[in-house]
N, C-alpha and C positions, 0 to 999 in steps of 0.2 A: 264239533268245535274243540273238544278236548284233544283230539288227534292233531288238529291244525295248530293248537297252541303248543303241543309238545314239540312240533318241528321248529318253532322259533328259537327256543333256547339252544337247540343243536346248531342252528345256523350262527347264532351269536357266539357259541363256543368255537366254531371253526373260524369265524372272523377274528376272534381273540387270538387264536394260534398264529394266524397269518400276521397279525400285528406284532406278536412276540418275535417272529422271525426277522422283522424289519427293525427291531430295536437294537441299539448299540451293543447291549450285552450279548444278544444272540449271534452277532456277527463275529465275536471274538472266538478264537480257537481255545481248546482246552488249556494249552500252555499259557495263553494270555490271561485267562481267568484266574490263574494261580496268584497267590500273594507275591509281592516283589521280593520278600525275604527268601521264599522258596526258590524263585527263579534265579536269584543271585547265587544261592547255594548250588543249583544245578550248573550254572555257567562257570562256577569256580573250578570245575573239573576239566574245562576246555583249555587248549593251548592258545597262544597268541594268534596263530594263523586262523583258527576257527572263529575266534572272537571277532577278527576283522571281517569275516564273511557274515557273521550273525548280525552285525549292526546295519546291514543293508536290507533286512527283512521289513521292518516298519519302525515307526518312531519309538514305540515301547522298547523294542530290542536294541535300538540305537542308544537309548539312554542307559539301559542296563549294561550293554557291552562296553560302554565307556566309563563304567563305574570306577572310581578311585580305589575302592576296596579290592576289586578284582585285579587291577593292574599293579597295585602295591604288592599283593601276594605273589603275582607272577614275577615281578622284579626280584623279590627276595629269593624265590625258588630258583630262578634261572641264573642269577648273577652272584649269589652268596658265596659260591665256590670259586669264582673267577676274580681274584684280587686285582688283576690288571685293569679290569673293566669298571669296577665300582668303587672300592675303597671308601674314600671320604664321603662321596655322594650317598652311599647306602647308609652310612652312620648318621648323616644328617637326616635322611628320610626316616630312619627308624625312630627318631625322637619326636617326629611330627605326627600329630593326629591326622587322620584322613580328612576330617571336616575342615582342617586348617588350610587345605589346598583347593584351588578352583577345579571345577569339573574337567576331566581330561588331562590333568597335570601328570599323573603317573603313567598314563599311556604315552604321552610325549616323552617323558623321561625314559621310559622303557626303550623306545625306538632310537632315541638319541644315544643311549648306552650301547645298543646293538650296533649302531653305525660306528661308534668309537672302537668297539671290539673288532669290527671288520677292518678299520683303518690300521689297527695294531697288526692284524694278520697280513694286510697288504704290505705294510712297511717292512715286516720281517721277511716276506717272500721276495719283495722287490730288492732287498739287500743282497740277494744271491745273484751276483753279476757274472756273466760269461766272460772269460778271458779273451775269447776270440771276437765277440761282437761288442763288448762293453755295455751290454743291455741286460735287463732282468731275464733270468732263464725260466721263470714260472709265470709268465704273463697269461697263459692260457687258462689257469685255474683260479680265477679271482672273482667269480660271480658277476662278471660284467658282460652285458650283451648290447646290441645296437638295434635301433629302429630308424626307419626312414619315413619322413613325412613329405608327401608330394602334393603340391598345390597347383591347380590349373588356373587358367586366366580368368575364370569366373569366380575365383575365390574358394572353391570347394577343395577340402583337404582329405587325403587318405593316408592313414598311418599304417605302415606295414612292418611286421616283425620279420627278421632275417629268415630267408628260406634256407640258406646254406652258409657255412663258414669253413674255411680251411686255414689252419695255423702252420706256419713254417718256422724256421729258426729266428727270423727277424721281423716277420710281418704276418698279418691276417688278411684274408680275402673274404669279403662279404658280398652276398648276392641276394637280390630281391626279385622275385618273379610274381607279380600280383595279378596277372591275367586281366580281367575286366576292371579291376580296381585301379589300374594305372591308366591315366589319360593318354591320348595320342601325343607323340613326341612334340609336335608343333604347338600343342595346347598346354604344355608344362610351363608354369611360371617360376616356381622355386623348388629347390630340393633342400631339405633340412635333415642333417644327420644328428641323431641323439645317442648319447651313451646312457644305458639303462643299468642302474645298480639294483640288484635284487638281494634282499636279506634272507637269510636261511629260515627265519621263523615265519615268513610271509609266503602265501601261495604264489607259485610261479606265474600266475596270471595277473598278479598285482605288483607292478613295478613301484619301488619305493621312491626312486629319484631319477629324473630325466634331465640330462645336461646337454645343452646345445653345443655340439662340436663344430658344426659348419653350416652356414646358410648360403646357398648358391643361387644366383640370379641367372636363369637360363638365357635371357636375352643377351646378357653380357658374354656368357660362355660360348654361345653358338657362333659368335663372331670369329673365334679362334679355334673352333671345333675341327678335328681332323678325323678322317676315316682311316683307321689303321689296319683293317682287314675285313674279310667277308667270306662266307661260304654260300651254298645255294639257298639258305634260308634266312640268315640274318646278316646285318651289316654292323660293324663295331665302330661307334663314334666316340672318340676320346675328347671329353669335354675340357678337362684339364688333367695334369699329371695325377694319376691315382683314381680317376673316375671315368668309366665308360658306360654307354647305354647301347644295348643290343636292340636294334630296330628291325622288324620284319622287312625283308626286301620287297620293293615295289609297294610298300604300305607305310603308313605313318604310326602304326600301333607299336608299342614297346613290348619287347619280349622279356627283357630283364635289365636291371641296373646293378652295376658292380662297383664296389669301392675296395681299394687296397690301402691298408693302414700300416704304417711302420710302428714297431714296438716302442720307439723312443718316446717317452712321456705319454704313452697311449693310455695307461690307467688314469693318470692325472687329467688328461684331456677328456676322457670318457666320464669322469666323475665331477670335474670342476669346470668344464666348458672350454671354449676356444681361447680364453684370455690367458691360459697358462704360459704360452710361448711368446707372448707379446713383449716387445721392448722398443725403446726410443731409437730412432735413426741417429747414429753418431756422425761426427765429422770424418770424412774419408781422408785417410793418409796412406801412403805407400807402405806395404808390409816390409818388415825387415827382420833380421835375426842377429841377436847380440852375440851369439856363440861363434858363428862362422860366417863372415861376409860373403862367402862363396854360395851360400844357400839362401833361398827365399823361405822355404819350408823344409823341415827335415824330421825324421823319426815318426812319420805318419804311418797309419795302418788301415788297410781296406779289407772289409769283408763283403763279399758279393754272393748273392743267391739268384740263380735263374730257375724259375719253376712255372708251372701252370696250375690249373684248378684241380689237378689230380695228383701230380707227383713232382719231385724235385729233379731238375735237369743238371744242375751244376752248383757246387758250393765250394768256396775257397777263401782263404785268408792270406793277405800279402802284407808283409811288414817292411819297415825301413824305407818307406817311400820318401822321396825328396824332390826338390825343384831348385835348380840354380837360378841366380838372378838373371842370367842371360836367356833363360827359358820363359821368362815372364814377358808376354807380348799381348797387345790388344786388350789389356786389362784382365788377362787370364793367366792363372798359374797352372802349369802343366805338371801332372804327376803320371809318369809312365809306370803302369802296373805290370803289364805283359808286353814285352817288346816283340815285334814281328821278326826281328833278326835273331832272337834267342830261342832256338828250337826247344830247349829244355824247359822253357816256361809255358809252352803251348799245352792246352788242356782240352780233353775230349768231353763232350756232353753225353749224358747217359740216355738221352732220348731225342725225339724230333722236336723242333720248335713249333709247337702247336698250342692252341688255347681251347680246350674243350668247354662246352657250355650246355646247360639244360634248363628247361623250365617245366611247366606242369606235365605236358604230354610229349614234348619234342626235345631232341638233343642234337648236337652237331659238334664239329671241330673246325676252327679257323686256322688255316695254315700260316706259317711264318709269323706267328704272334706268341708272346709269352709274357711273363711278369718278372720284372727285375727289382730286386730289393738290395739296396746298397747302403752300407754303413761305413763312413769314413771317420776314423778316430785320430785325435791329435796326439802329440808326443807324450801326453800324460794319460793316454788310453781313455779319454772322455769322448763321447760322440760329438763330432765336429760338424758333420753334415749327413743327414739321413734321407733316403729317397726310396719310395716303392711305387711302381707304376707299371701298367701294361705297356709293352713296347712292341715294335714291329721290326722285322728283318727284311731289308730291301736288297734285291739282287743288284750287285755291282757289275757294270759292263767291263771294267778293266781290272784284272786280278792284281791284288796287292803284292802277293808273293807267288813266284813261279815254282817254288819248292813243292807246292801242292797242286795236284791235277784235279780240279773240281770247281764247282760254282762258288763264287765269293759273295758273302752277304755282309751288310753293314747294319748294325743296330745303333741308332743315334738318339740319345735322350738329351733334352735341353730344357732348362727353366731359367729363371732370372739369376740364379746363384751358381749353377753347376751345369757342366756338359759331360756326357759320357759317350765315348765312341768305342764300340766293340766290333771287331771284324772276325768273321767265321768262314770256314770252308766246309762245304759238304763233300765228304769222301764217299764216292759212290760204291767203291768196292767194300769198304767197311760198314757202309750204311750208317754213318754217324757224322755229327758236326764236330769240328775242331776249332777252339777259340785260339786265334793266333795273334790277337792284338787287343789290348785294353788300355785306354788312356782316359784320365779324368782331368777336366779343366775346371778349376775353381775361380770364381771372379774375385778380383782384388777387393771390390766393395764388400763382398760377403766376409772375407777374411778380416777386414778392418772392423766390421760390425761385430763379428764373433769375439775378437780380442778386446774391443772397447766395452762390450757387455760384461766381461769378467772383471773389469777394474772400475 
């Protein structure tokens, strides 16, 4: 009996231990059982990026990592030496007690000040304007990236970070190849392009701000969709100027999606959304020139770049462009940049007109396709019209010039505001293309909109 009675307390002890393990105190880690004052002291040695990660652990760490005391100290340490970013706000904050502010106040103030510092940096860098393009010369290094959200017809969304990007003088080419994350071409409902601004103090995996740059309805776009080229694997579908989808041949699945973005107001559009460039349609009136009635437009300058996803094929600036009144017809103002009759203006390309592509496991090259980036400046060297888009070179049956013995090609770009016609000749002996003609046609309506917007 004594032995059996001795067993009962042991069992009760083991039962008690199991009960202790299920109690709230036993489920807490060693760190969580520490007093909050000690935890605050430990967290005070962390930077802003780590604190942002800590607050996702649980409710306790969320409350601690948003403490006004922590973020007030971080604010003073990080911005006390930067007079441009804080000044009066820091002085006001220093006189206030922590308990006088609502929870999370100093964290919000910290990131607001970081954003203001970034804006100062952007403004300073964007002030460095290229004399050839009239555009900011340091757009590439401004902590801005892009994401693409694809929605299918069932309402399911997939957000993709850019797979690759290529910067040129006046544009950036972005490519997304999501594999199984992209729905079939015929199942895509909308495409949404976002500019993503990342702050230096935050982990690269945590975007601070996403701005909607463009929302595209596929049902509308497919009505005017054009096939601009193909190779043995993919077919390139131009949805609208600047956007192509590579579709696997004989299939409906998407290989990649490519956007080409011009630098003009790119940072503003990437951080403030698509409303940056909006304006009201004015009353249309014929364009005129007060200085010389012989001219419709004068003193204009064009910078054009032909490139692909790997290298630059041609870059050139052409000044003192003009159009006489007699050259304005069918609502279009003609600016002859390279004349087919002036052999001294003809320009050679440094490579073949091709558009290389690649996705996760495969790659290829589409012949007779490339990317055109065009910047037309007005007489005051301000961007007048900017275009960047994939284009195709079509073989012409009748040669334009018999001075060149070779195949003649035409690149024709057109939207509602501007047309661009380039004629090239393939020189078989030299194994290179020669640009023998470049003419830009600007619509009268766009000219009137541009000048009405300025006044």
